C-alpha positions as CSV (number, residue, x, y, z in Angstrom):
1,X,-5.8,-16.3,20.9
2,X,-5.2,-12.6,20.6
3,X,-6.5,-10.9,17.5
4,X,-5.6,-7.2,18.0
5,X,-4.5,-4.4,20.3
6,X,-6.3,-1.1,19.9
7,X,-6.0,2.3,21.5
8,X,-9.2,4.2,22.2
9,X,-8.8,7.9,22.3
10,X,-11.5,10.3,23.5
11,X,-11.6,14.1,23.6
12,X,-13.8,17.1,23.7
13,X,-13.3,20.2,21.6
14,X,-15.4,23.1,20.3
15,X,-17.1,20.7,17.9
16,X,-18.2,18.3,20.6
17,X,-17.2,14.8,21.9
18,X,-15.0,12.5,19.8
19,X,-13.8,8.9,20.0
20,X,-11.2,7.4,17.7
21,X,-10.2,3.7,17.6
22,X,-6.6,3.1,16.5
23,X,-5.4,-0.3,15.5
24,X,-1.9,-0.7,17.0
25,X,-1.2,-4.4,16.4
26,X,-3.0,-7.4,14.9
27,X,-2.1,-11.0,14.2
28,X,-4.8,-12.5,12.0
29,X,-2.6,-15.2,10.7
30,X,-0.8,-16.2,13.8
31,X,2.5,-14.9,12.5
32,X,4.0,-12.9,15.4
33,X,7.8,-13.0,15.3
34,X,8.5,-14.0,18.9
35,X,11.9,-12.3,18.9
36,X,10.8,-8.9,17.6
37,X,7.1,-8.9,18.2
38,X,6.5,-7.9,14.6
39,X,2.9,-8.4,13.4
40,X,1.1,-8.1,10.1
41,X,-0.3,-4.7,9.1
42,X,-3.2,-3.7,11.4
43,X,-6.7,-4.4,10.0
44,X,-5.8,-7.5,8.0
45,X,-9.0,-9.7,8.1
46,X,-9.4,-13.2,9.4
47,X,-7.0,-15.7,11.0
48,X,-6.4,-17.6,14.2
49,X,-4.7,-15.0,16.3
50,X,-1.6,-15.4,18.5
51,X,-0.6,-16.1,22.1
52,X,1.3,-12.8,22.2
53,X,1.1,-9.4,20.7
54,X,3.2,-6.3,21.5
55,X,3.5,-2.8,20.1
56,X,4.4,0.8,20.9
57,X,2.3,3.8,19.8
58,X,2.7,7.5,20.0
59,X,-0.2,9.9,19.4
60,X,0.9,12.0,16.3
61,X,-1.9,14.5,17.2
62,X,-1.1,14.8,20.9
63,X,-1.7,18.3,22.2
64,X,-0.6,18.9,25.8
65,X,-3.1,21.8,26.1
66,X,-6.1,19.7,25.2
67,X,-7.8,17.2,27.5
68,X,-8.0,13.6,26.2
69,X,-8.2,10.1,27.6
70,X,-6.7,6.9,26.3
71,X,-7.3,3.2,27.0
72,X,-6.2,-0.1,25.6
73,X,-8.5,-2.6,24.2
74,X,-7.3,-6.2,23.5
75,X,-9.5,-8.4,21.3
76,X,-9.5,-12.2,21.6
């Protein structure tokens, strides 16, 4: 069962290297609404998970002039 979807963002700036983990979706109680893909608030502890998770995410701190990488991590 799927527990969470996370975005991993990495970047380098004048202060050094940075990595941020962003919780995008989680389903600790197995309560995904199959029609809307709605899930409980990210970070809620415990639970059995779900067969499906879906979410959209936009980086509120996106800077087209700064180099960054992103990847998705899915936790079972």
